[in-house]
N, C-alpha and C positions, 0 to 999 in steps of 0.2 A: 889709378882709378880710370875707367874708360872716359875719354873725352874731357876729363877734368870737371865732370859735372857734379860729382858726388863729393863735395867738399865739407869739412867741418866748419860750422858756423857759430860756434859757442862764443858769444860775447862776455858771457859771465861763467867762466868754467868751474867755479865752486859753487854755483847757485844750486845745484842739485846733487851735491857731493853725498848726501845721505841716502841716496837711492842706488840701488844696484840693478844691473841688467845682465841676466843669464840667457845664453842661447841654448836652444834646444832643437835637435834635428835628428838625423839617423846616420850612422857611420858605416854601416855594413849592409847596404841596400842597393840592389840592381836598378840602374836607371838608364838602360840602353847604352848609348855611347857616352853619356855623362859620368863623372866620377861617382863611386858608390857613396861618397860622403857629401854629395851635393847639398842635401838639406842642411846639414851642419855648417858647411861653408857659407851658404846664403844667410842663415840665421846669425852666424858669427859676424858676417859683414855688416848686417843691418844693426846688430847690438853695439858693436864697436862704433859705427858712424853716429849712432844716437848718443853714446856716451861722450864722443868728442864734442858734440854740439850742445850738450847740456852740462857736462861736468859730472854726470853720474858715473859710478864705479862700474868698469866692465868687468864682469865676473867669469869670463871665458865661456866655454861650451860643456854642456854635460855629455858623458859618454854614452849613457844608455838611452834606449827609445822603446816605445811600445808600438804594437801593431794589432789592427782589428782582426778578430777571427776570420779565418778563410782567405787571408791575403798573404800569399807566400812570395814575398819580394826579396827576402834576405834575412839577416840575423837580427833579431829584436828580443827584448826582455820583458818579463811579466811588469804589469802595471805597478805592483808594490815595490819593485826593484827601482823603477824610474822615480817614483815618489820618494823613495828613500834617499836616493842620490840628491834630488832636488832640495829635500829638507836639510840634508847634511851640508850641502853647499851654502844654503842661505843661513843656517845656524853659524857656520864658520865666518861668512862674511859679516854677519851682525856682530860677532864676537871680536873679530880683528880689525874690520873696517868701520864698524859703527853704523852700518846701514840701519834704516828705519822703514824702508819699504823696498819693494824689488818688482821688476817687470820681466816676465818670462817671454822671450821671443822664440816662438816655435815656427818651425818651417816644414814639419812633417805630419801629414794628415792622421797617421796612425796614433800620434800622441793626443788627438783631439779630446778623447774621454777624460784625460786628466784635468781639463779645465774646470770640470764642476767640483774637483777636489782642492782647488786653490784656496778657497775661502777658508775651509777647515785647516789646511795646512798652514795658512798664514796665521790663524789663531794659535796654533800649536807652537810656532816658532816666535810669535810675537812681532809679526810684521804684516803690513798691507801687501798683498801680492795680487798683481794684475797679470792677466794673461792676454797675449797678443799673437794672434795667427794670421795677420794680414798676409803674410808670405805664402799661405796655403791657398794656391789659386789654380783652378782648371784641373785637368787630368795630370796623373802621375807621369812626370817626364814628358808633358806635353808642351804646347807652344809657349806657355807662360814660363814654365820652369827652365826649358831649354834656352829661351831668350834671356832670362836673368843670368844663367850660367855663361851664356855668350858675352853679356855686358860685363861680366867680371873676368873674362879671359880663360875661363875653365875649358871651353870648347869653342869650335867655330863652325860656320855653315858646311864646311867640307865633310863634316861627320854625319850630316843629316841623312844621307842615303843609308848608311849603316844603321843609323838610330831607328829608322822606321822599318827595318826588316823584322817584322812581327814574328817570324818564325824563329829568328835567333834571339830576339828581344820581346818575348810576350808580355812582359810587365809593362812596357810603354803603353800608356793609356789603359792598362789592364786588359788590353785587347785579347790576350791569349790566356788569361787567368780564369778558368772555368768556374772554380769555386766562388771567386769574388763576384763574377757575373751572375751566378745563380742566386747568390745571397743578397746582393744589395742593387736596388733600383738606380741609385746614383751612379753605380759603377757601370751599369749597362748603358746609361745615359751618356756618360763621359767617353766610354769605349766606342760608342756609336759615332760620336762626334770626330773622335780621332781617325776612325776608319774612313769617314766621309770627307773630312777636311785635311787630314794629315797633321804633320807638325811643322811649324815654321821657325826659322831662325831670325829673330828680329831683335837686334841689339837695341835699337831705339826703344821698342816696347820694354825690353828688359830693364833699361836704365829708368824708364818711368815707373815701373812697378817697384823697383828697389827704392827709388826716391820716395814714392807714396809710402812704402813700408817704413822707411826711416822717420818720415814725418809723423806717422801714426804712433810710433814708439816714443818720439820726442814728446808728443802731446801726452801720452800715458805718464812718462816720467814727470813732466811738470804737474800732472794731476796728483802725483804723489809727494811733491816737494814739501818737505817739513813735516810729513806725516808721521804720527807717533804710533798708529795702530794700537793693537791690543798688546801691551807689553807683557812678555812671559820669558822666563829663563829656559 
């Protein structure tokens, strides 16, 4: 872990053992000079760190991911497929591990529409399910995401000039994604910021954002401690 700053701090490792943490990102998505599974790795890191600090069960990372209409950044799956995978993973964790609640750590903006489905999914599987998207910050592959990737050693500043070659990597900040820019006001705003300010590689910022995300997930886990939810087989 970078600089030794992201340490496990669970003084009572079994205190939240009835809560599961599942990471959710994207695995086949263009991110400029970043790995195509950057989202999934960021979510997995935060989920694992939170599980170490609380004693919650680390449930791994989902394979599928959703994307908003008009955003072409890679390979994604229909919403129903992602929900089916999450449901299956939670049912299995409930049956085998005895969890009574779960936190979904999401790092991919395209998954955001799933948030409103979590309450119903929780009722369906008999668990309290909390959605956390603290990692979804700023523009796609922008300063925040690039900096978090730097903090975890996925990339370094030497790749920055390649990263901001918008002709080669139009997905960075959605700068060259015409359909997304036509369709979404927020996409135009973020793309304008990336064009104007560029992308920075700031490992210190990355560590701060990751630590903030871990603390938010720890808080969510502790909020579910001992929760029985609506039991249903």
